[in-house]
VOTOR-869613 format. One record per residue (C-alpha): x, y, z; residue number from 0. Coordinates in nm, 4 decimals. Example, Ala and Ser with C-alpha at 12.3 -4.5 7.8 and 13.67 -1.06 7.14 Angstrom:
PT|c1|c2|c3|n
PT|1.2300|-0.4500|0.7800|0
PT|1.3670|-0.1060|0.7140|1
This chain:
PT|c1|c2|c3|n
PT|-14.8147|-3.6714|7.1261|0
PT|-14.9630|-3.8635|6.8352|1
PT|-14.9769|-3.7598|6.4696|2
PT|-15.2814|-3.5414|6.5284|3
PT|-15.4870|-3.4104|6.8184|4
PT|-15.8326|-3.2564|6.8203|5
PT|-15.8581|-2.9313|6.6301|6
PT|-15.9177|-2.6984|6.9216|7
PT|-15.6751|-2.8717|7.1563|8
PT|-15.4137|-2.8995|6.8867|9
PT|-15.4445|-2.5327|6.7866|10
PT|-15.4114|-2.4177|7.1472|11
PT|-15.1023|-2.6325|7.1866|12
PT|-14.9598|-2.5035|6.8595|13
PT|-15.0063|-2.1412|6.9646|14
PT|-14.8555|-2.2138|7.3064|15
PT|-14.5511|-2.3644|7.1383|16
PT|-14.5372|-2.0850|6.8839|17
PT|-14.5239|-1.8194|7.1551|18
PT|-14.1827|-1.9543|7.2514|19
PT|-14.0716|-2.0607|6.9048|20
PT|-13.8350|-1.7676|6.8581|21
PT|-13.6301|-1.9068|7.1461|22
PT|-13.4109|-2.1985|7.0433|23
PT|-13.6025|-2.5271|7.0778|24
PT|-13.4710|-2.7972|7.3050|25
PT|-13.3010|-3.0186|7.0503|26
PT|-13.2087|-3.3666|7.1668|27
PT|-12.9718|-3.6432|7.0754|28
PT|-13.1135|-3.9553|6.9129|29
PT|-12.9150|-4.2522|7.0459|30
PT|-13.0098|-4.6080|6.9507|31
PT|-13.2956|-4.7618|7.1472|32
PT|-13.0463|-5.0151|7.2784|33
PT|-12.9101|-4.7313|7.4962|34
PT|-13.2479|-4.5819|7.5780|35
PT|-13.3895|-4.9140|7.7034|36
PT|-13.0706|-5.0451|7.8653|37
PT|-13.2086|-5.0304|8.2208|38
PT|-13.5551|-5.1720|8.1545|39
PT|-13.5888|-5.5320|8.2819|40
PT|-13.7537|-5.8032|8.0727|41
PT|-14.0386|-5.9741|8.2588|42
PT|-14.2948|-6.2384|8.1703|43
PT|-14.6201|-6.1183|8.0127|44
PT|-14.8840|-6.0650|8.2768|45
PT|-15.1852|-6.2912|8.2252|46
PT|-15.4436|-6.0557|8.3700|47
PT|-15.7868|-6.0149|8.2119|48
PT|-15.8553|-5.8017|8.0280|49
PT|-15.5340|-5.8151|7.8258|50
PT|-15.3917|-5.4691|7.7651|51
PT|-15.3434|-5.3662|7.4025|52
PT|-15.1970|-5.0270|7.3024|53
PT|-15.3666|-4.7958|7.0551|54
PT|-15.2530|-4.4547|6.9326|55
PT|-15.4274|-4.1468|6.8040|56
PT|-15.4543|-4.2404|6.4388|57
PT|-15.7375|-4.3094|6.1957|58
PT|-15.6599|-4.6793|6.1719|59
PT|-15.7182|-4.7202|6.5444|60
PT|-16.0831|-4.6247|6.5019|61
PT|-16.1249|-4.9699|6.3470|62
PT|-15.9631|-5.1319|6.6532|63
PT|-16.2105|-4.9526|6.8769|64
PT|-16.4963|-5.0615|6.6519|65
PT|-16.3792|-5.4239|6.6731|66
PT|-16.3873|-5.3848|7.0514|67
PT|-16.7465|-5.2611|7.0534|68
PT|-16.6619|-4.8885|7.0375|69
PT|-16.5100|-4.8895|7.3857|70
PT|-16.1921|-4.9356|7.5820|71
PT|-16.3065|-5.2695|7.7247|72
PT|-16.4333|-5.5458|7.4965|73
PT|-16.8127|-5.5349|7.4772|74
PT|-17.0485|-5.8244|7.4336|75
PT|-17.1365|-5.8890|7.0694|76
PT|-16.8297|-5.7140|6.9299|77
PT|-16.5954|-5.8912|6.6842|78
PT|-16.3284|-5.9330|6.9534|79
PT|-16.5860|-6.0771|7.1941|80
PT|-16.7181|-6.3171|6.9295|81
PT|-16.3605|-6.4398|6.8813|82
PT|-16.3212|-6.5088|7.2539|83
PT|-16.1048|-6.2090|7.3421|84
PT|-16.1246|-5.9801|7.6431|85
PT|-15.9144|-5.6698|7.5809|86
PT|-15.8499|-5.3310|7.7350|87
PT|-15.7403|-5.0776|7.4737|88
PT|-15.4953|-4.8326|7.6285|89
PT|-15.3903|-4.5178|7.4419|90
PT|-15.0127|-4.4980|7.4386|91
PT|-14.8994|-4.2243|7.2013|92
PT|-14.5427|-4.2121|7.3369|93
PT|-14.3617|-4.5065|7.1816|94
PT|-14.0964|-4.5305|7.4537|95
PT|-14.3749|-4.5849|7.7088|96
PT|-14.5118|-4.8668|7.4940|97
PT|-14.1665|-5.0242|7.4775|98
PT|-14.1297|-5.0112|7.8547|99
PT|-14.4688|-5.1791|7.9063|100
PT|-14.3792|-5.4366|7.6385|101
PT|-14.0489|-5.5310|7.8030|102
PT|-14.1952|-5.5383|8.1525|103
PT|-14.4823|-5.7601|8.0390|104
PT|-14.7723|-5.5204|8.0937|105
PT|-14.8730|-5.5794|7.7313|106
PT|-14.7394|-5.8252|7.4734|107
PT|-14.8269|-5.5919|7.1846|108
PT|-14.6641|-5.2923|7.0177|109
PT|-14.8572|-5.0424|6.8067|110
PT|-14.6551|-4.8127|6.5838|111
PT|-14.5302|-4.7485|6.2357|112
PT|-14.3089|-5.0101|6.0745|113
PT|-14.0265|-4.7563|6.0905|114
PT|-14.0680|-4.7281|6.4681|115
PT|-14.0680|-5.1075|6.5047|116
PT|-13.7481|-5.1182|6.2988|117
PT|-13.5922|-4.8542|6.5234|118
PT|-13.6564|-5.0728|6.8273|119
PT|-13.5954|-5.4147|6.6688|120
PT|-13.2273|-5.4415|6.7590|121
PT|-13.2850|-5.3513|7.1242|122
PT|-13.5926|-5.5744|7.1605|123
PT|-13.4192|-5.8724|6.9995|124
PT|-13.1442|-5.8892|7.2599|125
PT|-13.3753|-6.1170|7.4588|126
PT|-13.5436|-6.3866|7.2446|127
PT|-13.8621|-6.3516|7.4501|128
PT|-13.9187|-5.9953|7.3369|129
PT|-13.8115|-6.0257|6.9747|130
PT|-14.0962|-5.8488|6.7888|131
PT|-14.3057|-6.0381|6.5374|132
PT|-14.5068|-5.8166|6.3023|133
PT|-14.8559|-5.9620|6.2794|134
PT|-15.0763|-5.7098|6.0998|135
PT|-15.0590|-5.4076|5.8743|136
PT|-15.3327|-5.1655|5.9646|137
PT|-15.2956|-4.8704|5.7272|138
PT|-15.0777|-4.6576|5.5066|139
PT|-15.0557|-4.2884|5.5894|140
PT|-15.2331|-4.1223|5.2968|141
PT|-15.2403|-3.7564|5.3920|142
PT|-15.1612|-3.7166|5.7606|143
PT|-14.7907|-3.6298|5.7366|144
PT|-14.5919|-3.3753|5.5375|145
PT|-14.2503|-3.2330|5.4560|146
PT|-14.2607|-2.8521|5.4812|147
PT|-13.9836|-2.6479|5.3191|148
PT|-13.8709|-2.2877|5.2967|149
PT|-13.8104|-2.0938|4.9728|150
PT|-13.5380|-2.2267|4.7463|151
PT|-13.6271|-2.5923|4.7901|152
PT|-13.8215|-2.6967|4.4806|153
PT|-13.7503|-3.0703|4.4623|154
PT|-13.6264|-3.3417|4.6950|155
PT|-13.2742|-3.3159|4.5512|156
PT|-13.2593|-2.9551|4.6761|157
PT|-13.2462|-3.0840|5.0355|158
PT|-12.8722|-3.1434|4.9913|159
PT|-12.6869|-2.9422|5.2556|160
PT|-13.0092|-2.8292|5.4249|161
PT|-13.1047|-2.8525|5.7929|162
PT|-13.4146|-3.0619|5.8653|163
PT|-13.6142|-3.0833|6.1894|164
PT|-13.8066|-3.3956|6.2895|165
PT|-13.9130|-3.5858|6.5980|166
PT|-13.6669|-3.8351|6.7430|167
PT|-13.7972|-4.1943|6.7251|168
PT|-14.1179|-4.0690|6.5658|169
PT|-14.3188|-4.1684|6.2589|170
PT|-14.1193|-3.9545|6.0155|171
PT|-13.7702|-4.1026|6.0371|172
PT|-13.8275|-4.3571|5.7610|173
PT|-14.0252|-4.0935|5.5679|174
PT|-13.7084|-3.8818|5.5682|175
PT|-13.4731|-4.1606|5.4657|176
PT|-13.6934|-4.2838|5.1804|177
PT|-13.7297|-3.9390|5.0256|178
PT|-13.3561|-3.8794|5.0496|179
PT|-13.2779|-4.2159|4.8928|180
PT|-13.5159|-4.1595|4.6014|181
PT|-13.3544|-3.8213|4.5396|182
PT|-13.0105|-3.9821|4.5245|183
PT|-12.9120|-3.8464|4.8656|184
PT|-12.8164|-4.0021|5.1972|185
PT|-12.8593|-3.8792|5.5562|186
PT|-12.4985|-3.7608|5.5364|187
PT|-12.6075|-3.5045|5.2755|188
PT|-12.8333|-3.3189|5.5208|189
PT|-12.8133|-3.1850|5.8759|190
PT|-13.0701|-3.3265|6.1165|191
PT|-13.2084|-3.1585|6.4264|192
PT|-13.3995|-3.3950|6.6515|193
PT|-13.6941|-3.2810|6.8642|194
PT|-13.8502|-3.4653|7.1593|195
PT|-14.2125|-3.3832|7.0695|196
PT|-14.4174|-3.4290|6.7557|197
PT|-14.6581|-3.1383|6.7948|198
PT|-14.8041|-2.8798|7.0306|199
PT|-14.4900|-2.7612|7.2114|200
PT|-14.1905|-2.5362|7.1570|201
PT|-13.9874|-2.8549|7.1206|202
PT|-14.1670|-2.9803|6.8096|203
PT|-14.0594|-2.9694|6.4427|204
PT|-14.3275|-2.7080|6.3646|205
PT|-14.1909|-2.4733|6.6312|206
PT|-13.8319|-2.5371|6.5207|207
PT|-13.9310|-2.4510|6.1623|208
PT|-13.9770|-2.0908|6.2800|209
PT|-13.6020|-2.0710|6.3411|210
PT|-13.3947|-1.9096|6.0629|211
PT|-13.1437|-2.1972|6.0554|212
PT|-13.4072|-2.4663|5.9874|213
PT|-13.4769|-2.5206|5.6174|214
PT|-13.7334|-2.8010|5.6335|215
PT|-13.9396|-2.9968|5.8827|216
PT|-14.1427|-3.3153|5.8928|217
PT|-14.4749|-3.2430|6.0593|218
PT|-14.8287|-3.3664|6.0957|219
PT|-15.0749|-3.2133|5.8508|220
PT|-15.2394|-2.9666|6.0943|221
PT|-14.8983|-2.8164|6.1743|222
PT|-14.7996|-2.8161|5.8079|223
PT|-15.1248|-2.6423|5.7156|224
PT|-15.0667|-2.3602|5.9642|225
PT|-14.7031|-2.3153|5.8618|226
PT|-14.8089|-2.2767|5.4964|227
PT|-15.1172|-2.0550|5.5457|228
PT|-15.3717|-2.3242|5.4802|229
PT|-15.1538|-2.5519|5.2716|230
PT|-15.0715|-2.2946|5.0031|231
PT|-14.7795|-2.0569|5.0596|232
PT|-14.6889|-1.9151|5.3983|233
PT|-14.7579|-1.5433|5.4356|234
PT|-14.5757|-1.4944|5.7649|235
PT|-14.9017|-1.4238|5.9499|236
PT|-15.0994|-1.6373|6.1951|237
PT|-14.8218|-1.8799|6.2726|238
PT|-14.7105|-1.9339|5.9146|239
PT|-14.3581|-1.8937|5.7785|240
PT|-14.3233|-1.6603|5.4814|241
PT|-14.2702|-1.8534|5.1599|242
PT|-14.3097|-2.1944|5.3244|243
PT|-14.4900|-2.4671|5.1348|244
PT|-14.5585|-2.8380|5.1536|245
PT|-14.3080|-3.0124|4.9303|246
PT|-14.4506|-3.3587|4.9779|247
PT|-14.7293|-3.5054|5.1877|248
PT|-14.8296|-3.8669|5.2352|249
PT|-15.1305|-3.8014|5.0161|250
PT|-14.8729|-3.8281|4.7369|251
PT|-14.6126|-4.0459|4.9146|252
PT|-14.8809|-4.2886|5.0278|253
PT|-14.6688|-4.6036|5.0554|254
PT|-14.3979|-4.4966|5.2975|255
PT|-14.5503|-4.4904|5.6460|256
PT|-14.7092|-4.8252|5.7312|257
PT|-14.8901|-4.8616|6.0642|258
PT|-14.8644|-5.2084|6.2152|259
PT|-14.9060|-5.4276|6.5218|260
PT|-14.6246|-5.6457|6.6542|261
PT|-14.6252|-5.9016|6.9347|262
PT|-14.3659|-6.0543|7.1661|263
PT|-14.2236|-6.3841|7.0398|264
PT|-14.2803|-6.5648|7.3677|265
PT|-14.6451|-6.4592|7.3829|266
PT|-14.7067|-6.5611|7.0211|267
PT|-14.5480|-6.9016|7.0774|268
PT|-14.7733|-6.9724|7.3765|269
PT|-15.0892|-6.8029|7.2514|270
PT|-15.0918|-6.8261|6.8729|271
PT|-15.4695|-6.8888|6.8409|272
PT|-15.5466|-6.5838|7.0528|273
PT|-15.3083|-6.3641|6.8530|274
PT|-15.4611|-6.4896|6.5282|275
PT|-15.8062|-6.4114|6.6686|276
PT|-15.6839|-6.0596|6.7464|277
PT|-15.5708|-6.0127|6.3852|278
PT|-15.8965|-6.1555|6.2545|279
PT|-16.0888|-5.9146|6.4769|280
PT|-15.8840|-5.6237|6.3459|281
PT|-15.9702|-5.7194|5.9880|282
PT|-16.3381|-5.7517|6.0737|283
PT|-16.3388|-5.4204|6.2597|284
PT|-16.1781|-5.2451|5.9647|285
PT|-16.4285|-5.3882|5.7180|286
PT|-16.7246|-5.3024|5.9417|287
PT|-16.5934|-4.9497|5.9971|288
PT|-16.5564|-4.8841|5.6256|289
PT|-16.9061|-5.0149|5.5586|290
PT|-17.0479|-4.7984|5.8382|291
PT|-16.8674|-4.4918|5.7007|292
PT|-17.0184|-4.5582|5.3574|293
PT|-17.3685|-4.6047|5.5061|294
PT|-17.3496|-4.3346|5.7736|295
PT|-17.6596|-4.1526|5.6499|296
PT|-17.8727|-4.4654|5.6742|297
PT|-17.7112|-4.5787|5.9996|298
PT|-17.6814|-4.2353|6.1616|299
PT|-17.7313|-4.3458|6.5231|300
PT|-17.4714|-4.6233|6.4986|301
PT|-17.2258|-4.3924|6.3240|302
PT|-17.2784|-4.1193|6.5840|303
PT|-17.2221|-4.3647|6.8692|304
PT|-16.8947|-4.4845|6.7183|305
PT|-16.7534|-4.1441|6.6308|306
PT|-16.8491|-3.9882|6.9648|307
PT|-16.6896|-4.2726|7.1605|308
PT|-16.3790|-4.2792|6.9417|309
PT|-16.3379|-3.9012|6.9616|310
PT|-16.3460|-3.9175|7.3403|311
PT|-16.0961|-4.2048|7.3574|312
PT|-15.8554|-4.0873|7.0871|313
PT|-15.8954|-3.7092|7.1072|314
PT|-16.0088|-3.6525|7.4666|315
PT|-16.3318|-3.4875|7.3547|316
PT|-16.6588|-3.6463|7.2367|317
PT|-16.7243|-3.3254|7.0429|318
PT|-16.4132|-3.3703|6.8252|319
PT|-16.5968|-3.5766|6.5645|320
PT|-16.4841|-3.3588|6.2724|321
PT|-16.1208|-3.4075|6.3738|322
PT|-16.1815|-3.7799|6.4081|323
PT|-16.3194|-3.7889|6.0543|324
PT|-16.0033|-3.6117|5.9427|325
PT|-15.7987|-3.8883|6.1040|326
PT|-16.0034|-4.1469|5.9183|327
PT|-15.9599|-3.9672|5.5853|328
PT|-15.5804|-3.9637|5.6248|329
PT|-15.5586|-4.3402|5.6777|330
PT|-15.5733|-4.5869|5.3893|331
PT|-15.6622|-4.9297|5.5263|332
PT|-15.4558|-5.2195|5.3969|333
PT|-15.7307|-5.4789|5.4414|334
PT|-15.6962|-5.8498|5.3821|335
PT|-15.5577|-5.8117|5.0287|336
PT|-15.3052|-5.5525|5.1420|337
PT|-15.1856|-5.7740|5.4266|338
PT|-15.1504|-6.0650|5.1861|339
PT|-14.9241|-5.8586|4.9585|340
PT|-14.7383|-5.6920|5.2451|341
PT|-14.6428|-6.0178|5.4170|342
PT|-14.6365|-6.2851|5.1448|343
PT|-14.5691|-6.1320|4.8016|344
PT|-14.1920|-6.1058|4.7411|345
PT|-14.2520|-5.9005|4.4243|346
PT|-14.4647|-5.6385|4.6026|347
PT|-14.2455|-5.3250|4.5987|348
PT|-14.3586|-5.2122|4.9446|349
PT|-14.3534|-5.5476|5.1231|350
PT|-14.2417|-5.5809|5.4837|351
PT|-13.9135|-5.7389|5.3740|352
PT|-13.8261|-5.4612|5.1331|353
PT|-13.9305|-5.1853|5.3724|354
PT|-13.7364|-5.3376|5.6601|355
PT|-13.4218|-5.3702|5.4494|356
PT|-13.4275|-5.0165|5.3110|357
PT|-13.5260|-4.8667|5.6477|358
PT|-13.2728|-5.0478|5.8611|359
PT|-12.9880|-4.9757|5.6209|360
PT|-13.0777|-4.6060|5.6384|361
PT|-13.1052|-4.6175|6.0189|362
PT|-12.7604|-4.7745|6.0427|363
PT|-12.6313|-4.4821|5.8372|364
PT|-12.7965|-4.2460|6.0848|365
PT|-12.6385|-4.4237|6.3809|366
PT|-12.9810|-4.5297|6.5107|367
PT|-12.9052|-4.8997|6.4665|368
PT|-12.5815|-5.0913|6.5071|369
PT|-12.6689|-5.3759|6.2725|370
PT|-12.9440|-5.5292|6.0622|371
PT|-13.2046|-5.7209|6.2619|372
PT|-13.4405|-5.9307|6.0492|373
PT|-13.8066|-5.8640|6.1272|374
PT|-14.0149|-6.1743|6.1755|375
PT|-14.3778|-6.2053|6.0673|376
PT|-14.6409|-6.4490|6.1922|377
PT|-14.6821|-6.6326|5.8582|378
PT|-15.0569|-6.6627|5.8957|379
PT|-15.2794|-6.8812|5.6818|380
PT|-15.4515|-6.5930|5.5063|381
PT|-15.7313|-6.8135|5.3775|382
PT|-15.8258|-6.8714|5.7420|383
PT|-15.8038|-6.5008|5.8178|384
PT|-16.0339|-6.4293|5.5276|385
PT|-16.3192|-6.6262|5.6885|386
PT|-16.6137|-6.3947|5.7544|387
PT|-16.4703|-6.1129|5.5406|388
PT|-16.5857|-5.9659|5.2141|389
PT|-16.2270|-5.9096|5.1100|390
PT|-16.1692|-5.7203|4.7890|391
PT|-16.0815|-5.9385|4.4934|392
PT|-16.1541|-5.7167|4.1938|393
PT|-15.9164|-5.4811|4.0146|394
PT|-15.8085|-5.1671|4.1968|395
PT|-15.9978|-4.8548|4.0974|396
PT|-15.8148|-4.5985|3.8843|397
PT|-15.6907|-4.3048|4.0885|398
PT|-15.6519|-4.0393|3.8193|399
PT|-15.8990|-3.8805|3.5808|400
PT|-15.7346|-3.9344|3.2436|401
PT|-15.9115|-3.6455|3.0685|402
PT|-15.8189|-3.4041|3.3450|403
PT|-15.4622|-3.5352|3.3497|404
PT|-15.4314|-3.4790|2.9746|405
PT|-15.5685|-3.1260|3.0083|406
PT|-15.3337|-3.0372|3.2942|407
PT|-15.0277|-3.1828|3.1184|408
PT|-15.1136|-3.0026|2.7921|409
PT|-15.1554|-2.6749|2.9784|410
PT|-14.8260|-2.7138|3.1636|411
PT|-14.6506|-2.8094|2.8400|412
PT|-14.7773|-2.4930|2.6682|413
PT|-14.6733|-2.2787|2.9642|414
PT|-14.3350|-2.4472|2.9982|415
PT|-14.4146|-2.5399|3.3595|416
PT|-14.4205|-2.9176|3.3314|417
PT|-14.1280|-2.9390|3.5724|418
PT|-14.3135|-2.7567|3.8508|419
PT|-14.3972|-2.9918|4.1328|420
PT|-14.1253|-3.2344|4.0261|421
PT|-14.0173|-3.4684|4.3027|422
PT|-13.7803|-3.6979|4.1159|423
PT|-13.6735|-3.7603|3.7572|424
PT|-13.4402|-3.9759|3.5508|425
PT|-13.3857|-4.0682|3.1857|426
PT|-13.3406|-4.3691|2.9629|427
PT|-13.1767|-4.3483|2.6225|428
PT|-13.2425|-4.5219|2.2930|429
PT|-13.0720|-4.5676|1.9587|430
PT|-13.1589|-4.4084|1.6241|431
PT|-13.4729|-4.5605|1.4686|432
PT|-13.5431|-4.7624|1.7848|433
PT|-13.9144|-4.8304|1.8417|434
PT|-13.9059|-5.1300|2.0780|435
PT|-13.8214|-5.0959|2.4479|436
PT|-13.7973|-5.4462|2.5854|437
PT|-13.7616|-5.5195|2.9552|438
PT|-13.4337|-5.7054|2.9038|439
PT|-13.2773|-5.3759|2.7920|440
PT|-13.4414|-5.1516|3.0496|441
PT|-13.5150|-5.3763|3.3479|442
PT|-13.3219|-5.1660|3.5998|443
PT|-13.5007|-4.8487|3.4889|444
PT|-13.8398|-5.0205|3.4798|445
PT|-13.7854|-5.1531|3.8314|446
PT|-13.7078|-4.7985|3.9425|447
PT|-14.0297|-4.6637|3.7899|448
PT|-14.2332|-4.9414|3.9524|449
PT|-14.0785|-4.8465|4.2854|450
PT|-14.1700|-4.4807|4.2326|451
PT|-14.5240|-4.5655|4.1210|452
PT|-14.5741|-4.7932|4.4193|453
PT|-14.4285|-4.5550|4.6774|454
PT|-14.5809|-4.2330|4.5430|455
PT|-14.9245|-4.3561|4.4435|456
PT|-15.0659|-4.0043|4.4572|457
PT|-14.8051|-3.8636|4.2183|458
PT|-14.8445|-3.8306|3.8435|459
PT|-14.5637|-3.9877|3.6417|460
PT|-14.4955|-3.8325|3.3039|461
PT|-14.3224|-4.0358|3.0341|462
PT|-14.1666|-3.7712|2.8099|463
PT|-14.0181|-3.8544|2.4725|464
PT|-13.7451|-3.6429|2.3103|465
PT|-13.5998|-3.6560|1.9593|466
PT|-13.2666|-3.5519|1.8141|467
PT|-13.2810|-3.2242|1.6124|468
PT|-12.9920|-3.3005|1.3747|469
PT|-13.2106|-3.3914|1.0766|470
PT|-13.4197|-3.0763|1.1240|471
PT|-13.1097|-2.8578|1.1506|472
PT|-12.9679|-3.0017|0.8294|473
PT|-13.2860|-2.9067|0.6426|474
PT|-13.2805|-2.5648|0.8085|475
PT|-12.9239|-2.5124|0.6869|476
PT|-13.0309|-2.6135|0.3362|477
PT|-13.2869|-2.3336|0.3438|478
PT|-13.5960|-2.5520|0.3209|479
PT|-13.9251|-2.3585|0.3392|480
PT|-14.1171|-2.3193|0.6662|481
PT|-14.3842|-2.5652|0.5621|482
PT|-14.1218|-2.8389|0.5208|483
PT|-13.9519|-2.7481|0.8483|484
PT|-14.2892|-2.7486|1.0231|485
PT|-14.3657|-3.0979|0.8957|486
PT|-14.0276|-3.2203|1.0216|487
PT|-14.0938|-3.0725|1.3660|488
PT|-14.4367|-3.2314|1.3831|489
PT|-14.2998|-3.5642|1.2658|490
PT|-14.0340|-3.5519|1.5370|491
PT|-14.3015|-3.4708|1.7943|492
PT|-14.5182|-3.7605|1.6780|493
PT|-14.2198|-3.9950|1.6862|494
PT|-14.1224|-3.8904|2.0368|495
PT|-14.4807|-3.9387|2.1528|496
PT|-14.5026|-4.2856|2.0007|497
PT|-14.1766|-4.3789|2.1716|498
PT|-14.3093|-4.2527|2.5053|499
PT|-14.6236|-4.4633|2.4566|500
PT|-14.4117|-4.7673|2.3678|501
PT|-14.2030|-4.7209|2.6834|502
PT|-14.5134|-4.6855|2.9034|503
PT|-14.6753|-4.9936|2.7517|504
PT|-14.3573|-5.1988|2.7899|505
PT|-14.3303|-5.0869|3.1527|506
PT|-14.6884|-5.1894|3.2347|507
PT|-14.6404|-5.5250|3.0600|508
PT|-14.3144|-5.5796|3.2505|509
PT|-14.4937|-5.5171|3.5809|510
PT|-14.7744|-5.7545|3.4843|511
PT|-14.5158|-6.0221|3.4129|512
PT|-14.4051|-5.9880|3.7754|513
PT|-14.7623|-6.0186|3.9017|514
PT|-14.7917|-5.6451|3.9696|515
PT|-15.0665|-5.4171|3.8430|516
PT|-14.9746|-5.0577|3.7722|517
PT|-15.2481|-4.7969|3.7478|518
PT|-15.2240|-4.6886|3.3834|519
PT|-15.4000|-4.3598|3.4669|520
PT|-15.0997|-4.2616|3.6815|521
PT|-14.8843|-4.2325|3.3672|522
PT|-14.9128|-3.9412|3.1235|523
PT|-14.7234|-3.9607|2.7934|524
PT|-14.5759|-3.6477|2.6388|525
PT|-14.3988|-3.5947|2.3066|526
PT|-14.1576|-3.3003|2.3115|527
PT|-14.0027|-3.3687|1.9739|528
PT|-13.6969|-3.1489|1.9294|529
PT|-13.8179|-2.8717|2.1603|530
PT|-13.5924|-2.9651|2.4552|531
PT|-13.2646|-3.1051|2.3247|532
PT|-12.9828|-3.1875|2.5639|533
PT|-12.7624|-2.9738|2.3414|534
PT|-12.9705|-2.6696|2.4392|535
PT|-13.1361|-2.3906|2.2434|536
PT|-12.9611|-2.1360|2.0252|537
PT|-13.2115|-1.8540|2.0110|538
PT|-13.5397|-2.0068|1.8956|539
PT|-13.3798|-2.3115|1.7379|540
PT|-13.2173|-2.6237|1.8820|541
PT|-12.8409|-2.6136|1.9094|542
PT|-12.6626|-2.8669|1.6945|543
PT|-12.5032|-3.1516|1.8921|544
PT|-12.1283|-3.0949|1.9055|545
PT|-12.0289|-3.4503|1.9873|546
PT|-12.1580|-3.8002|1.9252|547
PT|-12.2444|-3.8170|2.2975|548
PT|-12.4678|-3.5094|2.2686|549
PT|-12.6318|-3.6601|1.9640|550
PT|-12.7137|-3.9826|2.1511|551
PT|-12.8235|-3.7952|2.4663|552
PT|-13.0908|-3.6116|2.2681|553
PT|-13.2629|-3.9455|2.1961|554
PT|-13.4182|-4.0151|2.5327|555
PT|-13.7303|-4.0748|2.7369|556
PT|-13.7557|-3.8913|3.0658|557
PT|-13.9578|-4.0127|3.3634|558
PT|-14.0744|-3.7362|3.5919|559
PT|-14.2595|-3.7879|3.9215|560
PT|-14.4872|-3.4882|3.9764|561
PT|-14.6865|-3.3850|4.2797|562
PT|-15.0379|-3.2901|4.1656|563
PT|-15.2175|-3.2509|4.4987|564
PT|-15.3112|-2.8958|4.4085|565
PT|-15.4860|-3.0258|4.0958|566
PT|-15.7919|-3.1532|4.2825|567
PT|-15.9703|-3.2472|3.9589|568
PT|-15.6881|-3.4850|3.8631|569
PT|-15.6331|-3.7037|4.1660|570
PT|-15.9027|-3.9156|4.3292|571
PT|-15.7837|-4.0434|4.6688|572
PT|-15.9266|-4.3817|4.7635|573
């Protein structure tokens, strides 16, 4: 099944699967697609009209339907019709079925996540006719997928040695590998249990999560919500697992799962204008859909016609409009500007080239690929594709409320809970009396922060300054009065804060120098002063550093990536 089904249907399927969940699920092997597709013959693309194009049950595909005139077959007056296309949109939620149709020539197109295209790239490239060319990025998953964990797993690094359930060949394989990599882990550090289904059966990750030997599972949001008693903490009742919680959803990790279209090389070579028209229609459909969603009150009849038709096609029920709107909310459209960055900007941290490299290397480590297979893109003239669009050109809106962020960080600092919700962290160190943090000294670290900020756009990143306590301890040993000691503490706190600000500002300037714009509201600066020395605390006072290394280690700035989804007043999803 796809990443979500209609609420009622999905819940019935979940309960049916849950009724057998205590029995061991039917785990499967996950051999490379080269083995799975070994017996499927490659045939020429059939030239029938209408041309078949796969869609899947995902919010981005609502825009494809809208470009087609809100129906399976292209309707007169629709963007696709105006561009001279005659298409039949066919829902194909099982990727292996798409691959079979693609190889046999029933459709020249593939519709999946970039991770799924990477999984199949080696097998599809054995014949030059079927080598996939990625032509369009539709969306990023921005809330539809989640990693659910049992008690004892507080951060991504805690997955070491744990057993994780996920669907074989599904949309979460690259989600898994990226999180592991950012936590300093590899697939060899965890145990994987592959399931044939994504949701709704006893052979899905959500059902497997009920087993005592499964520590974590990648699931679609409806499953994750049930397992965690509404997205909070599982009580053990009504299908939940006691103590289970969502460690990380794509609302936070909103630049990992990219949904795309790819096309056969032979079809593109013979029909490039038609393929370009298809991409142009997709862009127009997306823009029209977003405008209709914004104006739905004024254009109620048009909006109702679209959502009813799309609910029937994608969710098998014209009444499932609320679930359809949930699909839409979980998809962040890339648009023209996003496609331009994704395909043409080598500095963009989440470009197709960078994603393909990191994903395929991880898949080789998993045994899902035998070797790297470069992914081709169509190399469109994006100025041509922009014709007829009102593509965004202004600065990106800020995603965090700075006042609320400051209030939340101050509260957590007072309570000593700033580390709660931590996903990843690392430190940089500075020298005594250092106030400048130039990119030539910290480029590797700055690149790492840019990668985190780009991948986890819904996460708050704290920049926390720390000072060495040695000067304070010397005055304490001399017996200086409390007022003097208090001033020293405050001075150290102010200094650590100013250093954190200097690091943040240098980071943002470094990114700008590479043509990248970081959202300054995503970064919160904190000055700890001498409150958290690496040398530890001795009672209520900092411990004196015992070695020169400890002394230097106290002078540091820590970057911490925090999940703040629960702080609804802080984060403003686009």
